[in-house]
Every structure is written in C-alpha cells, then in structure tokens.
N, C-alpha and C positions, 0 to 999 in steps of 0.2 A: 342463557337463551333457552327457552322452552321448546321451540320448534325451529327447524332449519332444513334447507335442502341438504340431502346427504351426498355431498361431493368431497368429503374429506379424504377419500382414497382414490378418486378419479376426478378429472375435470368435468364440469357439467356438459361441455360440448361433446364429450365422449359417451355420455349416458344416452341409451336408446329408448328409455322408458319401457323396458321389457317386462317390468313388474315381478321379476324373479325374487327380488329382495322382499317385496310385500307378501309374496306367497310363502316364503320360508320363515318370516318373523313369527316366533312363537307367542308373542304377546300383542300383536297387531299395532306395533309402534311405527311401522312403515306405512304411510298414507300417501296415496297417489292424488296429487292436486295439479291444477292447471297453472302454468307460469304465465308471464305477461304476454306471451305469444299464443297461448291457448293449447300448448302441448302438455300432456300429463307427465309429471316427474315425481320421484319419491321424496316425501318429507319425512323427517324423523321427529316423532313426538317424544321428547326427552322425559316427559312425565311418565311415559310407559316403558321407555327403553331400559333394558337390563344389561346392555353392553355385552351381549353374548357373541357378537362378531359373525353371526350367521349371514347377515346381509352382505358383508364383505366377501365371505367365502363363496357365495353363490353368484357373485357378479362376474359375468363373462367378460366384461370390459376391463376388469381389474386383474384378470389372469395374465400370465406372461404371454405375449404375442408369439405365435408360432409361424414360421415361414412355410409357405406352400411349396413343396419340392416336386410337385407333379409337373413334368415337362410338357405333356400334351393331355388335353382333356377331350374325350370323345363327345361330340355334339350331334344331337339329333333334332329334327323338327317334325311335328305331326299335328293332326287335327282329327276330330271325330268324323266318321263317315255318315253318322246319323244327323240329318238336317235339323231335327227337332232340338238336339243337344247344341248344335252350332248356333241356332237362332236364339236359344235361351242363355247363351254364354257371351262373354265380352270378346272372345277371339275364337280359338279353335275347339274349345270344350275339353281340353286335356284333363282338367281337374275332374270332370264328371267321369271320364274314362277310367282314370286311376281309382276314383272312389267306388265306382260300380264294380270294378274288378276286385277291389279290396273286400267289398261286402259279399261278393261271390265266394271268395276264399274264406272269409270269416263272417258268417251270417249274424253272429252275435257280437261282432266287433263294433267299435265306435270311431266315427270320423270327427276330427276337431278342425274347424275352419271358421271363417268370419261370416257373420250374418248381421243384418241391420237391426238396430234397436226397434222396439215397437213404435216409437214416435218418429223414426227415420232421422233422428238428429245425430246419430253416431253409430258405431259398429262395435261388436265385441266377439271374441272367440267363444264358440259354443261347442258342446260335445253331444253327439247324438248319432242316430242311425239313419236309415234310408229316408225317414220322414223329413229330415232337415237338408238333404242334399240339394234340392232345388233352390232353397234359400241361400245356400252356400255358394252357388254359382254366381258369376259375374264379379268383376273387379269392383272394389269399394273406394280405394284411393284416399282413405281417411285413417288416421292412427287408431288402431284397434285397442280396446280395453281388454286386458287378459283376466282381470279380477283374480279369482283363485283357481284358474284353469289348470295350472301346472300341478297343483295338489290333487285335483280331481283326476287328472291323467295318471298320476302315480298310483292313486287308489285303484283305478281300473287295471293297471298293469300288475299290481300286487295281487289282484283277484284273477290274474291270468286272462284278462279281457284284452284282445288285440286293439291297438289304436293307430289310426292314420292321422298324423298332425301336419297341417299345411299352414305356413306362415312366412313372414319375411325372415331373412337370414339371422337377424338379431334375435328373433323370437325362437327360432329353431335352436340357436346357440344357447339361449337362456333355458330352454327346456332341457337340453342335454346337461348343462351345468347343474340345474336344479336336481335332476334325477341322480346324477353322480355315477351312473353306470349305464351300460347299454342293455337293451332288452330285445330279444329275438322277435318279439311280437309287436314292436314299435316301429312304424314306418314314418319317415319324415321327408317332407317336400319343401325345399326352399323356393320362394318366389323371387324373381329378379326385381330388385327394389332400388329406386333412386331417392327414397325418402318420402314418408307419408305427409298428407296435409293435416294441419291441426284441426281437431273436431270443431273448434270455434268458427273456423272459416265456413264450414257447412251450416252451422247454426245461424251465423250472421246472414248468410245468403237466404236461408229459409225465412228468417224474420223480415228481411228486405223484400222478399217476394210476397209475403203476407201483406206488408204495407202497400206495395204496389197494387196488389189485387183489390185491397179495400178502396184505393184511390181510383183505379181505372177499371175495376170489375174483372177484366180479363187481359192482363198485360201480354203482349205478343210473345215474350220469351217462354210462356207456358206451352207454346207449340212444340218446343224441344221435348218437354216431358210427355207430350202426346205422340211422339214419334215422327213429327214432321222434320224433314231434313234441315239441318242447321243452315245450309246455304240458302234455302228458300225463306227461312225465318229472317235471316240477316238481310236479304234483299228486300223483303217486305217492310221490315222495320226502318231501313235506310232510304226507302222510297227511291230506289235506283231507277235508272232509265231503261233497265232491262224490260223486254216485252214479256208479258205474262203468257206462257205457252199453253197453260191449261188451268181451268178453274173448276174445282170440285170440292173435295174435303179440305183443301187449302189451295192457295194460289201458287202455281208451279212456275218457277223461273229457270230451273235446271233439270236435267235428266227426265225429259218428257215421257219416254217409253216406260221407264221404271215407275213413274208416278201413275201413268195410265193403268199399268198392271195392278198396282196397289189399290187404285180406286175401284177397279172391277172386283178385287177380292173383298173390299169393304162393302160393296153393294150386295155381294152374295151373303156376307155375314149379317148385314142389316135385314135382308129378307128372312133369313133363318131366325133371327132374334124376334122379328115381328110375329112370325108364325108361332114361335114358342110362347110369346107373351099372350097371344090370343088364346092359347091353350091353358092360360092361367098358371104358367110356371112362375115359381118364386124367383127373387133376384139371385139367390145362390144357385138355383137350378139353371137359370139363364147363363150365368158365368161359367159354371161347370160344363154346360152343354157346348158353349162356344169353344172352351178350351179343348174338350175332348174331340169335337168335330173338326176344328180348324188349326189347332196348334201345330200338328205335324206338317200341315200343308202351307201355312202362312209364311210368306217371305216379304218382309218390308225392308227396303234399303233406304 
C-alpha cells in the first residue's frame, strides 16, 4: 500500500487532527487530507516515508494517559469593560484582553490564534502581532488547519521571541508535545471545546447559499449575515401569525424597543455616509470613517 491513514499506533477515533505529525515529519510524508466526513486527518505517503518514527513520538494521543490529581480547580469568569471589544467578540472579549496585555508585556511578541481564510471557506492558525488581533477575535466553530504553525512557533521561541498560543486543548497538547520542553516566554490558552465542525460543512453551506442566491436573488436567510435577529428572520420566512411590530430596515416581530434603537442608529450612520459620499470620499474612506466614528458606539442586539 503506497498511501494510508496513519492509525497503526492509535485508533482513528482517538486522532484529533492536530497536525503535529505533519509538522515534525522531516521528509513531508505526512499529508493532511479530508476523510469521508470532511475532517482533516494525516495520511502517510509511503513513497516518501523513511520510517524514522518521529510522527509516533510527537503524537500526544499515543502518549501514556496521565490522571489529573488536582482535587479542586479555581474558576473565574470575566468580560471586557470596553464595549467596543465586547461588540466585536463572540462573548465577553477575554481573548482580546489577554492578547492586549501580552502585547504590552512583549511589544515584539507574537500571538497565534485562528483567523478566517481569504475565501472564508475555512480557518487556520496564524502567527502575528497587533495587526492580526481583530481578525483573531470571535469564535469560528470550524476545524482549524495548523499547517506548519508548530515549526514556526518553535523558530520564534528559539529566537527568544515570546509567543501567546490560543487553541483547543488538543492543539495546545500537540504544541507542547511537539516542542518537547517548556519555554518561559510561551503562554498557552486552552479553549473549552466540544468538538469542531468539519470544514466541508461550511463549504457546503456556502455553496448552497450561492445556489439559492442565484435562484431567488436574495434568499431570506441572508438577513442573518446582515445582523438581523434570527427570531425575526425565522418569523418572516415561516409567515407566522405574529403581528409585525415595526417595519424599517427589516420587519420586526420581536424586541420592539431594541429594534427601534437600532433603526435610529442606522439612520444616523446613513446620514453620515451620504454626507461623506457627497464630499467624494472613496469606498475605503467611507468604510474607515464609519468604523472610526461609530464602532465604539454601535450596539446591535
């Protein structure tokens, strides 16, 4: 057999697709490919494999399982006091708090977290500075591609460049196993994870949305992407017997006062945009102006 899934030392169900084996392979014999469900798993290309065993040595799932002997774990909850951070995050904005503090401590440090691909069909871990923090915010809920990120992190650490790594527990474990030792300038944050979605699920949804857009020009579910509350989108699509409470930028069936406040904010932004357009502002200038003027103030529920 020239190619096969590499599960001779663990069961496939135990593999997390962390890509540590692909990072450590010296000849590029470990290739990440989609399985029948759309998840990325490692393939061994036996034409390239030199049987060095490094893939096995770095697999955190193949290691002896250790029991957690901690009786009690201290638990804290928190959120950012900066509204702009909360509004641009999926929950309380804790990632941005930690990342900002890390960059204050290490201005030349690197943060490694997940960002969307350019075509928005998948996500991957990327390494960068403050210029990437905004793209790293918000939950993605899709299996992340690591590519050669562990190797890049090790190179940074060997150059004494501090790194903050954020990922699912399996990814943090994979990084630790790959590095083989602890670094004082490496900070790791585990995310609470119940298992990611296969990238193909997102790809199929986008393709289906494209098809519906071509058929119906503007399918109603696009409203969700525009920030319209999902309850109002659902009621509109299902033609419920609910009375329309307000009609403006969308038909409101729930939360009248919240929608009314949002409509007023939209009106102010619209007037600002019209005046800027009359002054011959470019599209980029319009977008940047709206972001600068309204992002800290805008609250859309």
